[in-house]
C-alpha positions, -999 to +999 in steps of 0.1 A: -308+245-653-284+273-664-294+293-633-286+264-610-253+259-627-245+296-622-255+295-585-233+264-579-203+282-595-208+312-573-214+293-541-185+268-546-157+293-538-177+304-507-180+269-494-143+263-500-135+295-481-156+283-451-139+249-451-105+266-452-115+289-423-126+259-402-092+240-405-072+265-384-099+264-357-098+226-355-060+227-354-061+252-326-085+232-305-064+200-309-033+219-299-049+233-268-062+199-259-027+184-262-011+212-242-036+207-214-028+169-214+009+176-212+004+197-181-003+166-161+027+144-157+037+113-138+069+122-119+079+087-110+065+052-104+045+027-124+022+039-152-015+032-150-028-002-160+005-018-149+006-055-140+034-067-117+041-098-096+051-093-060+078-117-047+096-116-013+116-084-013+097-067-042+091-030-040+072-007-064+063+030-063+028+042-072+017+078-073-009+102-086-003+123-117+006+159-110-011+187-129-014+224-124-003+236-090+008+201-081-028+187-079-041+155-094-063+155-125-101+155-127-120+123-136-090+101-130-093+063-132-059+047-127-052+011-115-021-008-107-025-046-106-003-069-085-002-107-083+011-120-050+036-149-050+046-163-016+048-131+004+027-107+025+020-074+006+019-040+022+013-005+010+029+025+028+023+062+021+042+089+039+013+113+033-019+114+013-041+143+003-072+129-014-105+148-013-131+122-003-159+120+022-172+094+046-159+059+055-161+048+018-145+081+006-172+093-017-157+114-045-119+109-047-103+079-032-075+054-032-087+018-031-068-013-023-085-045-035-076-080-023-092-114-019-106-101+014-124-071-001-118-034-006-102-008+017-106+029+011-082+058+018-088+095+016-085+129+033-052+144+047-032+117+066+004+108+074+020+074+076-008+054+059-002+016+061-022-014+051-014-051+052-040-079+046-048-100+076-048-133+057-028-146+028-039-131-006-032-138-042-039-103-056-032-068-043-047-041-066-044-003-061-069+020-078-071+058-078-104+075-089-115+111-088-144+132-099-145+168-113-154+187-081-120+198-068-086+182-065-059+180-038-022+171-039-026+133-042-003+106-029+030+087-034+031+052-020+053+021-019+039-013-025+063-040-011+061-077-001+078-095+028+085-132+030+060-154+048+070-164+084+059-199+093+066-221+124+071-259+116+061-287+140+098-295+146+105-260+157+075-261+181+087-294+196+122-281+200+109-250+219+088-273+242+119-295+250+140-264+259+112-251+282+110-285+300+148-287+306+149-253+321+121-261+346+139-293+357+172-276+362+156-249+384+139-276+406+173-294+412+190-262+423+162-255+448+164-290+463+202-287+468+198-255+487+173-269+511+196-300+519+225-277+527+205-256+551+193-287+569+229-300+573+241-267+589+213-267+615+221-303+626+258-296+632+250-265+653+227-285+676+253-312+682+279-287+693+255-272+718+248-306+734+285-314+739+292-281+757+264-286+782+277-321+793+312-308+801 
C-alpha cells in the first residue's frame, strides 16, 4: 500500500505535465482550423441555406465561396431556396467555371431544381441562362463539390418576370381588327376596277363619233 501511494505521488506530476503539454497543441490545431476556414469568404450575394420569395421584379445574387487563389472550397454543399409567387424565374450567369464531367456533371456542379425536375451546369461556359418551360412554384439553386480539384466557381443572378397572359377579350379584339382590315382592302380594289371600266367606255364612244363625220 505504501509503495502504491509513493508511485502515485511520483507519477501525478508527470501526468500533469503531459496534460499541460497537450493543451498548447490543441489550441494550435484549433487556431489553424479557424484560419483555414477564414481563408474562404463569400464576397457578395445570399448566404447558404437562404430562403427567399420571388415576386415580379425580384432579383438576388448567388455565388460560390472564394478560397485560396480564388477557387471554391472542397466538399461544398450550399443551397439557396426560392419560392415563386406569380412570376417566371430565371437564372443568368455571365460565366461559370465548375469542374464537372458528363451531362449530369459528375463531381462539381450547379443544380437548379424546380417542379419540372433538375438541370445541371458545369465546365467553363459564358452566358449561362435557364428558365423553366412551365409555371413553377419553387426554384432552388444548389452547389456541390468533391475534394478532387477546384475551379473559379460562379456568380449568378436569380430574377423573376411578371407572367404574360392573353385574355379572351384581347383575342376577340385582335380578330375584329383583322376582319376590318380585310374588308377595307377589298373595297379599295373594287373601286379601282370600276374606274378603269368607265375610262375604257368613254374612249370607245369618241372613236365612233369621229368615224361618222
